[in-house]
PDB file as gemmi writes it, atoms N, CA and C in Angstrom:
CRYST1    1.000    1.000    1.000  90.00  90.00  90.00 P 1                      
ATOM      1  N   ASN A   1       5.153  -8.628  -2.088  1.00  0.00           N  
ATOM      2  CA  ASN A   1       4.290  -8.225  -0.993  1.00  0.00           C  
ATOM      3  C   ASN A   1       5.015  -8.323   0.341  1.00  0.00           C  
ATOM      4  N   ALA A   2       5.790  -9.374   0.505  1.00  0.00           N  
ATOM      5  CA  ALA A   2       6.529  -9.555   1.750  1.00  0.00           C  
ATOM      6  C   ALA A   2       7.553  -8.442   1.952  1.00  0.00           C  
ATOM      7  N   MET A   3       8.218  -8.052   0.893  1.00  0.00           N  
ATOM      8  CA  MET A   3       9.206  -6.970   0.996  1.00  0.00           C  
ATOM      9  C   MET A   3       8.530  -5.647   1.332  1.00  0.00           C  
ATOM     10  N   ILE A   4       7.408  -5.362   0.701  1.00  0.00           N  
ATOM     11  CA  ILE A   4       6.690  -4.118   0.972  1.00  0.00           C  
ATOM     12  C   ILE A   4       6.247  -4.083   2.425  1.00  0.00           C  
ATOM     13  N   SER A   5       5.655  -5.160   2.894  1.00  0.00           N  
ATOM     14  CA  SER A   5       5.204  -5.221   4.289  1.00  0.00           C  
ATOM     15  C   SER A   5       6.384  -5.134   5.254  1.00  0.00           C  
ATOM     16  N   GLY A   6       7.467  -5.825   4.932  1.00  0.00           N  
ATOM     17  CA  GLY A   6       8.649  -5.787   5.789  1.00  0.00           C  
ATOM     18  C   GLY A   6       9.228  -4.391   5.902  1.00  0.00           C  
ATOM     19  N   TYR A   7       9.355  -3.716   4.781  1.00  0.00           N  
ATOM     20  CA  TYR A   7       9.845  -2.338   4.814  1.00  0.00           C  
ATOM     21  C   TYR A   7       8.901  -1.450   5.625  1.00  0.00           C  
ATOM     22  N   ALA A   8       7.607  -1.600   5.408  1.00  0.00           N  
ATOM     23  CA  ALA A   8       6.625  -0.769   6.105  1.00  0.00           C  
ATOM     24  C   ALA A   8       6.695  -0.975   7.613  1.00  0.00           C  
ATOM     25  N   GLN A   9       6.852  -2.213   8.049  1.00  0.00           N  
ATOM     26  CA  GLN A   9       6.859  -2.524   9.475  1.00  0.00           C  
ATOM     27  C   GLN A   9       8.165  -2.152  10.165  1.00  0.00           C  
ATOM     28  N   ASN A  10       9.216  -1.944   9.394  1.00  0.00           N  
ATOM     29  CA  ASN A  10      10.520  -1.660   9.980  1.00  0.00           C  
ATOM     30  C   ASN A  10      11.011  -0.238   9.710  1.00  0.00           C  
ATOM     31  N   GLY A  11      10.063   0.655   9.475  1.00  0.00           N  
ATOM     32  CA  GLY A  11      10.401   2.067   9.351  1.00  0.00           C  
ATOM     33  C   GLY A  11      11.035   2.477   8.040  1.00  0.00           C  
ATOM     34  N   CYS A  12      10.896   1.661   7.028  1.00  0.00           N  
ATOM     35  CA  CYS A  12      11.467   1.976   5.712  1.00  0.00           C  
ATOM     36  C   CYS A  12      10.347   2.158   4.691  1.00  0.00           C  
ATOM     37  N   GLY A  13       9.387   2.989   5.048  1.00  0.00           N  
ATOM     38  CA  GLY A  13       8.217   3.191   4.189  1.00  0.00           C  
ATOM     39  C   GLY A  13       8.554   3.702   2.811  1.00  0.00           C  
ATOM     40  N   GLU A  14       9.588   4.546   2.720  1.00  0.00           N  
ATOM     41  CA  GLU A  14       9.973   5.082   1.416  1.00  0.00           C  
ATOM     42  C   GLU A  14      10.442   3.962   0.487  1.00  0.00           C  
ATOM     43  N   LYS A  15      11.175   2.992   1.031  1.00  0.00           N  
ATOM     44  CA  LYS A  15      11.609   1.838   0.226  1.00  0.00           C  
ATOM     45  C   LYS A  15      10.404   1.002  -0.199  1.00  0.00           C  
ATOM     46  N   ALA A  16       9.421   0.890   0.690  1.00  0.00           N  
ATOM     47  CA  ALA A  16       8.199   0.150   0.349  1.00  0.00           C  
ATOM     48  C   ALA A  16       7.500   0.805  -0.834  1.00  0.00           C  
ATOM     49  N   LEU A  17       7.392   2.131  -0.795  1.00  0.00           N  
ATOM     50  CA  LEU A  17       6.715   2.834  -1.884  1.00  0.00           C  
ATOM     51  C   LEU A  17       7.522   2.786  -3.177  1.00  0.00           C  
ATOM     52  N   GLN A  18       8.841   2.736  -3.069  1.00  0.00           N  
ATOM     53  CA  GLN A  18       9.669   2.574  -4.262  1.00  0.00           C  
ATOM     54  C   GLN A  18       9.421   1.213  -4.916  1.00  0.00           C  
ATOM     55  N   LEU A  19       9.252   0.177  -4.092  1.00  0.00           N  
ATOM     56  CA  LEU A  19       8.943  -1.148  -4.637  1.00  0.00           C  
ATOM     57  C   LEU A  19       7.595  -1.155  -5.349  1.00  0.00           C  
ATOM     58  N   VAL A  20       6.635  -0.451  -4.768  1.00  0.00           N  
ATOM     59  CA  VAL A  20       5.318  -0.351  -5.401  1.00  0.00           C  
ATOM     60  C   VAL A  20       5.446   0.309  -6.767  1.00  0.00           C  
ATOM     61  N   LYS A  21       6.231   1.355  -6.828  1.00  0.00           N  
ATOM     62  CA  LYS A  21       6.446   2.056  -8.094  1.00  0.00           C  
ATOM     63  C   LYS A  21       7.052   1.113  -9.128  1.00  0.00           C  
ATOM     64  N   LYS A  22       8.026   0.300  -8.706  1.00  0.00           N  
ATOM     65  CA  LYS A  22       8.641  -0.668  -9.620  1.00  0.00           C  
ATOM     66  C   LYS A  22       7.629  -1.722 -10.066  1.00  0.00           C  
ATOM     67  N   MET A  23       6.793  -2.178  -9.133  1.00  0.00           N  
ATOM     68  CA  MET A  23       5.764  -3.165  -9.476  1.00  0.00           C  
ATOM     69  C   MET A  23       4.845  -2.616 -10.559  1.00  0.00           C  
ATOM     70  N   ARG A  24       4.426  -1.381 -10.397  1.00  0.00           N  
ATOM     71  CA  ARG A  24       3.527  -0.774 -11.379  1.00  0.00           C  
ATOM     72  C   ARG A  24       4.220  -0.619 -12.724  1.00  0.00           C  
ATOM     73  N   TRP A  25       5.501  -0.239 -12.676  1.00  0.00           N  
ATOM     74  CA  TRP A  25       6.249   0.005 -13.899  1.00  0.00           C  
ATOM     75  C   TRP A  25       6.397  -1.262 -14.732  1.00  0.00           C  
ATOM     76  N   ILE A  26       6.621  -2.402 -14.067  1.00  0.00           N  
ATOM     77  CA  ILE A  26       6.790  -3.649 -14.824  1.00  0.00           C  
ATOM     78  C   ILE A  26       5.469  -4.383 -15.056  1.00  0.00           C  
ATOM     79  N   GLY A  27       4.377  -3.815 -14.549  1.00  0.00           N  
ATOM     80  CA  GLY A  27       3.061  -4.378 -14.823  1.00  0.00           C  
ATOM     81  C   GLY A  27       2.614  -5.498 -13.906  1.00  0.00           C  
ATOM     82  N   MET A  28       3.227  -5.605 -12.737  1.00  0.00           N  
ATOM     83  CA  MET A  28       2.800  -6.645 -11.790  1.00  0.00           C  
ATOM     84  C   MET A  28       1.423  -6.308 -11.226  1.00  0.00           C  
ATOM     85  N   LYS A  29       0.629  -7.338 -11.034  1.00  0.00           N  
ATOM     86  CA  LYS A  29      -0.705  -7.158 -10.476  1.00  0.00           C  
ATOM     87  C   LYS A  29      -0.624  -6.964  -8.966  1.00  0.00           C  
ATOM     88  N   MET A  30      -1.303  -5.941  -8.480  1.00  0.00           N  
ATOM     89  CA  MET A  30      -1.352  -5.696  -7.044  1.00  0.00           C  
ATOM     90  C   MET A  30      -2.533  -6.454  -6.447  1.00  0.00           C  
ATOM     91  N   THR A  31      -2.317  -7.011  -5.265  1.00  0.00           N  
ATOM     92  CA  THR A  31      -3.357  -7.784  -4.586  1.00  0.00           C  
ATOM     93  C   THR A  31      -3.808  -7.042  -3.337  1.00  0.00           C  
ATOM     94  N   ASP A  32      -4.766  -7.633  -2.649  1.00  0.00           N  
ATOM     95  CA  ASP A  32      -5.213  -7.017  -1.397  1.00  0.00           C  
ATOM     96  C   ASP A  32      -4.074  -6.955  -0.381  1.00  0.00           C  
ATOM     97  N   ALA A  33      -3.190  -7.948  -0.382  1.00  0.00           N  
ATOM     98  CA  ALA A  33      -2.035  -7.947   0.522  1.00  0.00           C  
ATOM     99  C   ALA A  33      -1.059  -6.828   0.168  1.00  0.00           C  
ATOM    100  N   THR A  34      -0.903  -6.562  -1.125  1.00  0.00           N  
ATOM    101  CA  THR A  34      -0.047  -5.452  -1.552  1.00  0.00           C  
ATOM    102  C   THR A  34      -0.540  -4.151  -0.948  1.00  0.00           C  
ATOM    103  N   PHE A  35      -1.841  -3.951  -1.003  1.00  0.00           N  
ATOM    104  CA  PHE A  35      -2.402  -2.697  -0.506  1.00  0.00           C  
ATOM    105  C   PHE A  35      -2.335  -2.586   1.010  1.00  0.00           C  
ATOM    106  N   ILE A  36      -2.374  -3.691   1.721  1.00  0.00           N  
ATOM    107  CA  ILE A  36      -2.178  -3.628   3.173  1.00  0.00           C  
ATOM    108  C   ILE A  36      -0.775  -3.095   3.465  1.00  0.00           C  
ATOM    109  N   GLY A  37       0.213  -3.595   2.749  1.00  0.00           N  
ATOM    110  CA  GLY A  37       1.580  -3.110   2.920  1.00  0.00           C  
ATOM    111  C   GLY A  37       1.724  -1.643   2.554  1.00  0.00           C  
ATOM    112  N   ILE A  38       1.122  -1.246   1.443  1.00  0.00           N  
ATOM    113  CA  ILE A  38       1.190   0.146   0.991  1.00  0.00           C  
ATOM    114  C   ILE A  38       0.540   1.072   2.016  1.00  0.00           C  
ATOM    115  N   LEU A  39      -0.659   0.723   2.433  1.00  0.00           N  
ATOM    116  CA  LEU A  39      -1.385   1.572   3.381  1.00  0.00           C  
ATOM    117  C   LEU A  39      -0.680   1.631   4.727  1.00  0.00           C  
ATOM    118  N   SER A  40      -0.081   0.533   5.134  1.00  0.00           N  
ATOM    119  CA  SER A  40       0.684   0.500   6.372  1.00  0.00           C  
ATOM    120  C   SER A  40       1.894   1.432   6.270  1.00  0.00           C  
ATOM    121  N   ALA A  41       2.592   1.385   5.138  1.00  0.00           N  
ATOM    122  CA  ALA A  41       3.750   2.258   4.930  1.00  0.00           C  
ATOM    123  C   ALA A  41       3.336   3.726   4.989  1.00  0.00           C  
ATOM    124  N   CYS A  42       2.244   4.061   4.309  1.00  0.00           N  
ATOM    125  CA  CYS A  42       1.763   5.447   4.324  1.00  0.00           C  
ATOM    126  C   CYS A  42       1.378   5.871   5.738  1.00  0.00           C  
ATOM    127  N   SER A  43       0.742   4.977   6.463  1.00  0.00           N  
ATOM    128  CA  SER A  43       0.324   5.275   7.830  1.00  0.00           C  
ATOM    129  C   SER A  43       1.529   5.541   8.726  1.00  0.00           C  
ATOM    130  N   HIS A  44       2.539   4.683   8.643  1.00  0.00           N  
ATOM    131  CA  HIS A  44       3.726   4.827   9.483  1.00  0.00           C  
ATOM    132  C   HIS A  44       4.518   6.087   9.155  1.00  0.00           C  
ATOM    133  N   MET A  45       4.432   6.552   7.913  1.00  0.00           N  
ATOM    134  CA  MET A  45       5.183   7.739   7.510  1.00  0.00           C  
ATOM    135  C   MET A  45       4.359   9.016   7.636  1.00  0.00           C  
ATOM    136  N   GLY A  46       3.093   8.888   8.023  1.00  0.00           N  
ATOM    137  CA  GLY A  46       2.239  10.065   8.155  1.00  0.00           C  
ATOM    138  C   GLY A  46       1.767  10.642   6.836  1.00  0.00           C  
ATOM    139  N   LEU A  47       1.766   9.828   5.790  1.00  0.00           N  
ATOM    140  CA  LEU A  47       1.356  10.280   4.459  1.00  0.00           C  
ATOM    141  C   LEU A  47      -0.133  10.016   4.256  1.00  0.00           C  
ATOM    142  N   VAL A  48      -0.941  10.818   4.923  1.00  0.00           N  
ATOM    143  CA  VAL A  48      -2.395  10.609   4.912  1.00  0.00           C  
ATOM    144  C   VAL A  48      -2.964  10.748   3.509  1.00  0.00           C  
ATOM    145  N   ASP A  49      -2.611  11.818   2.800  1.00  0.00           N  
ATOM    146  CA  ASP A  49      -3.149  12.037   1.456  1.00  0.00           C  
ATOM    147  C   ASP A  49      -2.750  10.919   0.494  1.00  0.00           C  
ATOM    148  N   LYS A  50      -1.494  10.499   0.583  1.00  0.00           N  
ATOM    149  CA  LYS A  50      -1.031   9.417  -0.288  1.00  0.00           C  
ATOM    150  C   LYS A  50      -1.760   8.116   0.057  1.00  0.00           C  
ATOM    151  N   GLY A  51      -1.992   7.890   1.354  1.00  0.00           N  
ATOM    152  CA  GLY A  51      -2.726   6.710   1.777  1.00  0.00           C  
ATOM    153  C   GLY A  51      -4.139   6.690   1.207  1.00  0.00           C  
ATOM    154  N   PHE A  52      -4.817   7.851   1.262  1.00  0.00           N  
ATOM    155  CA  PHE A  52      -6.163   7.923   0.687  1.00  0.00           C  
ATOM    156  C   PHE A  52      -6.133   7.712  -0.817  1.00  0.00           C  
ATOM    157  N   HIS A  53      -5.092   8.212  -1.474  1.00  0.00           N  
ATOM    158  CA  HIS A  53      -4.954   8.009  -2.915  1.00  0.00           C  
ATOM    159  C   HIS A  53      -4.874   6.510  -3.238  1.00  0.00           C  
ATOM    160  N   PHE A  54      -4.004   5.789  -2.511  1.00  0.00           N  
ATOM    161  CA  PHE A  54      -3.862   4.357  -2.741  1.00  0.00           C  
ATOM    162  C   PHE A  54      -5.138   3.604  -2.372  1.00  0.00           C  
ATOM    163  N   PHE A  55      -5.813   4.029  -1.302  1.00  0.00           N  
ATOM    164  CA  PHE A  55      -7.056   3.388  -0.886  1.00  0.00           C  
ATOM    165  C   PHE A  55      -8.108   3.515  -1.989  1.00  0.00           C  
ATOM    166  N   ASP A  56      -8.241   4.712  -2.551  1.00  0.00           N  
ATOM    167  CA  ASP A  56      -9.188   4.920  -3.648  1.00  0.00           C  
ATOM    168  C   ASP A  56      -8.782   4.127  -4.884  1.00  0.00           C  
ATOM    169  N   SER A  57      -7.491   4.092  -5.181  1.00  0.00           N  
ATOM    170  CA  SER A  57      -6.990   3.361  -6.341  1.00  0.00           C  
ATOM    171  C   SER A  57      -7.264   1.867  -6.220  1.00  0.00           C  
ATOM    172  N   MET A  58      -7.215   1.377  -4.990  1.00  0.00           N  
ATOM    173  CA  MET A  58      -7.451  -0.047  -4.748  1.00  0.00           C  
ATOM    174  C   MET A  58      -8.812  -0.467  -5.304  1.00  0.00           C  
ATOM    175  N   THR A  59      -9.826   0.332  -5.054  1.00  0.00           N  
ATOM    176  CA  THR A  59     -11.173  -0.023  -5.525  1.00  0.00           C  
ATOM    177  C   THR A  59     -11.414   0.427  -6.962  1.00  0.00           C  
ATOM    178  N   GLN A  60     -11.016   1.642  -7.283  1.00  0.00           N  
ATOM    179  CA  GLN A  60     -11.336   2.201  -8.596  1.00  0.00           C  
ATOM    180  C   GLN A  60     -10.490   1.625  -9.726  1.00  0.00           C  
ATOM    181  N   ASP A  61      -9.195   1.455  -9.477  1.00  0.00           N  
ATOM    182  CA  ASP A  61      -8.295   1.019 -10.548  1.00  0.00           C  
ATOM    183  C   ASP A  61      -8.018  -0.479 -10.547  1.00  0.00           C  
ATOM    184  N   HIS A  62      -8.121  -1.103  -9.370  1.00  0.00           N  
ATOM    185  CA  HIS A  62      -7.740  -2.506  -9.258  1.00  0.00           C  
ATOM    186  C   HIS A  62      -8.902  -3.435  -8.910  1.00  0.00           C  
ATOM    187  N   GLY A  63     -10.069  -2.868  -8.630  1.00  0.00           N  
ATOM    188  CA  GLY A  63     -11.253  -3.674  -8.362  1.00  0.00           C  
ATOM    189  C   GLY A  63     -11.175  -4.506  -7.100  1.00  0.00           C  
ATOM    190  N   ILE A  64     -10.407  -4.036  -6.121  1.00  0.00           N  
ATOM    191  CA  ILE A  64     -10.251  -4.770  -4.867  1.00  0.00           C  
ATOM    192  C   ILE A  64     -11.119  -4.113  -3.799  1.00  0.00           C  
ATOM    193  N   ALA A  65     -12.014  -4.895  -3.230  1.00  0.00           N  
ATOM    194  CA  ALA A  65     -12.885  -4.371  -2.174  1.00  0.00           C  
ATOM    195  C   ALA A  65     -12.096  -4.307  -0.865  1.00  0.00           C  
ATOM    196  N   PRO A  66     -12.161  -3.174  -0.165  1.00  0.00           N  
ATOM    197  CA  PRO A  66     -11.421  -3.062   1.092  1.00  0.00           C  
ATOM    198  C   PRO A  66     -11.965  -3.998   2.168  1.00  0.00           C  
ATOM    199  N   ALA A  67     -11.049  -4.570   2.927  1.00  0.00           N  
ATOM    200  CA  ALA A  67     -11.405  -5.426   4.065  1.00  0.00           C  
ATOM    201  C   ALA A  67     -11.038  -4.681   5.348  1.00  0.00           C  
ATOM    202  N   GLY A  68     -11.301  -5.309   6.464  1.00  0.00           N  
ATOM    203  CA  GLY A  68     -11.023  -4.690   7.752  1.00  0.00           C  
ATOM    204  C   GLY A  68      -9.573  -4.277   7.914  1.00  0.00           C  
ATOM    205  N   GLU A  69      -8.649  -5.086   7.376  1.00  0.00           N  
ATOM    206  CA  GLU A  69      -7.230  -4.766   7.487  1.00  0.00           C  
ATOM    207  C   GLU A  69      -6.884  -3.467   6.775  1.00  0.00           C  
ATOM    208  N   HIS A  70      -7.542  -3.215   5.641  1.00  0.00           N  
ATOM    209  CA  HIS A  70      -7.297  -1.988   4.903  1.00  0.00           C  
ATOM    210  C   HIS A  70      -7.811  -0.776   5.686  1.00  0.00           C  
ATOM    211  N   TYR A  71      -9.016  -0.924   6.232  1.00  0.00           N  
ATOM    212  CA  TYR A  71      -9.580   0.172   7.022  1.00  0.00           C  
ATOM    213  C   TYR A  71      -8.740   0.443   8.274  1.00  0.00           C  
ATOM    214  N   ALA A  72      -8.191  -0.605   8.858  1.00  0.00           N  
ATOM    215  CA  ALA A  72      -7.375  -0.441  10.069  1.00  0.00           C  
ATOM    216  C   ALA A  72      -6.129   0.396   9.770  1.00  0.00           C  
ATOM    217  N   CYS A  73      -5.581   0.267   8.583  1.00  0.00           N  
ATOM    218  CA  CYS A  73      -4.416   1.070   8.215  1.00  0.00           C  
ATOM    219  C   CYS A  73      -4.770   2.536   8.025  1.00  0.00           C  
ATOM    220  N   MET A  74      -6.040   2.804   7.773  1.00  0.00           N  
ATOM    221  CA  MET A  74      -6.470   4.178   7.500  1.00  0.00           C  
ATOM    222  C   MET A  74      -6.813   4.946   8.768  1.00  0.00           C  
ATOM    223  N   VAL A  75      -6.839   4.274   9.888  1.00  0.00           N  
ATOM    224  CA  VAL A  75      -7.209   4.945  11.144  1.00  0.00           C  
ATOM    225  C   VAL A  75      -6.012   5.687  11.700  1.00  0.00           C  
TER     226      VAL A  75                                                      
END                                                                             
């Protein structure tokens, strides 16, 4: 989570999304903090559609209820 957030905050959103892909591939559980990093990366890169995809996946696939931090990344 720290690496994803760090990449997202420092203009390396593509690296953040690559880490997410690796996490999914090895079966790591994503948390609410993971999704803050993912949504932040999408926001910084202008990937609105991808951000909405991850936002929907957060609730539908992972059972994580969005908090204010998640909504803030979507603005």
